[in-house]
C-alpha positions in Angstrom: 38.0 24.1 42.6 34.1 22.7 42.3 30.9 25.4 41.5 27.5 25.1 41.5 26.1 23.3 38.8 22.1 23.1 38.5 20.7 19.6 38.3 18.7 20.5 34.4 21.9 21.8 33.2 23.8 18.7 33.8 21.4 16.7 32.6 21.3 18.5 29.5 24.9 18.1 28.9 25.0 14.3 30.0 22.7 13.7 27.4 24.5 15.4 25.2 27.6 13.6 26.0 25.7 10.3 25.3 24.0 11.1 22.6 27.2 12.3 20.5 28.7 10.8 18.1 32.5 9.1 19.4 34.3 10.0 16.6 33.1 13.8 16.6 33.6 13.7 20.8 37.0 12.3 20.5 38.1 15.3 17.8 36.7 17.8 20.0 37.7 16.6 23.4 41.4 16.3 21.5 41.2 19.9 20.2 40.6 21.4 23.8 43.6 20.5 25.0 43.3 19.8 28.5 43.8 16.4 29.7 43.2 15.9 33.6 45.0 13.5 35.9 42.4 11.1 37.3 41.6 8.0 39.4 38.8 5.6 38.4 36.1 5.1 40.7 34.6 2.4 38.2 37.0 1.8 35.0 34.5 1.9 31.8 32.8 -1.5 31.4 30.0 -2.4 29.1 27.0 -3.9 30.1 23.3 -4.3 29.1 20.3 -2.5 30.5 16.4 -3.1 30.2 14.6 -0.5 28.0 11.1 0.0 29.2 8.8 1.6 27.3 4.9 2.8 27.4 1.7 2.6 24.9 1.1 6.9 24.2 3.2 7.7 27.2 0.6 6.9 29.8 -0.3 3.1 29.2 1.3 0.0 31.4 4.8 0.0 31.1 6.4 -3.3 29.0 9.6 -4.6 28.2 10.8 -2.9 24.9 14.2 -4.7 24.7 17.6 -4.5 25.5 20.8 -1.8 25.2 24.1 -2.1 25.4 25.8 0.6 27.6 29.3 1.6 28.7 29.3 3.3 32.2 32.2 4.9 34.4 33.3 7.2 37.2 36.4 9.1 37.8 37.7 11.6 40.2 39.7 14.5 39.5 42.9 15.5 41.7 40.6 18.0 43.2 38.1 15.4 44.1 35.3 16.6 41.6 33.3 13.2 40.0 32.6 12.5 36.8 30.2 10.0 35.2 29.0 8.7 32.1 26.5 6.2 30.8 27.0 5.9 26.9 25.4 3.6 24.3 27.2 0.7 22.8 30.2 -0.5 23.5 32.7 2.1 23.5 35.3 2.9 26.4 36.8 6.2 25.0 33.7 8.0 24.6 32.6 7.1 28.0 36.2 8.0 29.5 35.9 11.4 27.6 32.3 12.1 29.0 33.3 11.3 32.5 36.0 13.6 32.3 33.8 16.5 30.1 31.4 15.7 33.1 33.7 16.4 35.6 35.7 19.2 33.8 31.6 21.4 33.9 31.7 21.5 38.0 35.0 23.1 37.7 36.3 26.7 36.1 37.2 25.1 33.2 33.3 25.3 32.5 33.1 28.0 30.0 36.0 27.2 28.0 35.2 23.2 27.8 31.2 24.3 26.9 33.1 26.9 24.1 35.1 24.1 22.7 33.2 20.7 23.1 29.5 21.2 24.0 28.5 24.2 21.9 29.8 22.3 18.7 28.0 19.0 19.9 24.8 21.4 20.2 24.9 23.1 16.7 26.1 19.5 15.4 22.8 17.5 17.3 20.7 20.8 16.4 22.4 20.3 12.0 21.4 16.6 12.4 17.7 17.1 14.1 16.5 20.1 11.1 18.2 17.2 8.6 16.2 14.7 9.8 13.5 16.8 9.4 13.6 18.8 6.2 14.3 14.3 4.8 10.5 13.6 6.4 8.9 16.8 5.3 10.2 16.5 1.6 7.9 13.3 1.7 4.8 15.3 3.5 1.2 14.8 1.6 -1.2 17.7 1.9 -4.9 16.1 1.7 -7.4 18.7 1.5 -11.0 18.7 0.6 -12.6 20.8 -2.1 -16.1 22.2 -1.6 -18.5 21.4 -3.7 -20.9 24.4 -4.8 -23.8 22.5 -3.2 -25.1 23.5 0.2 
């Protein structure tokens, strides 16, 4: 049975799945223990996308480069559709991400959030904090000494 979801909430879990480590996502999915029956709407396929950039976030757009992406779409037995776009060529990661997307639209959402999404979020936060700590270790403080002259 489908439940109503907000667009920002779906964007958040899709982003989390797309950025997740493939091994970590596979391990968490296996621990979830529910692999739903599904039919492919679009089997996993790898391709390239053009990345666009803007100088300063507001300048004229330019082609930055290409990135490999794997995408897929599936439908569960109840008709719920799941999509996935993940960086790289990992077809299993794309399949799991699409299953998670579909199941997050059902009553299994809370159990799935606790088993898969919350640990992924914690891991992403830990990676971000470690990167910030590494950058902070190289921070240089500049200061100006006031000379007693007016």
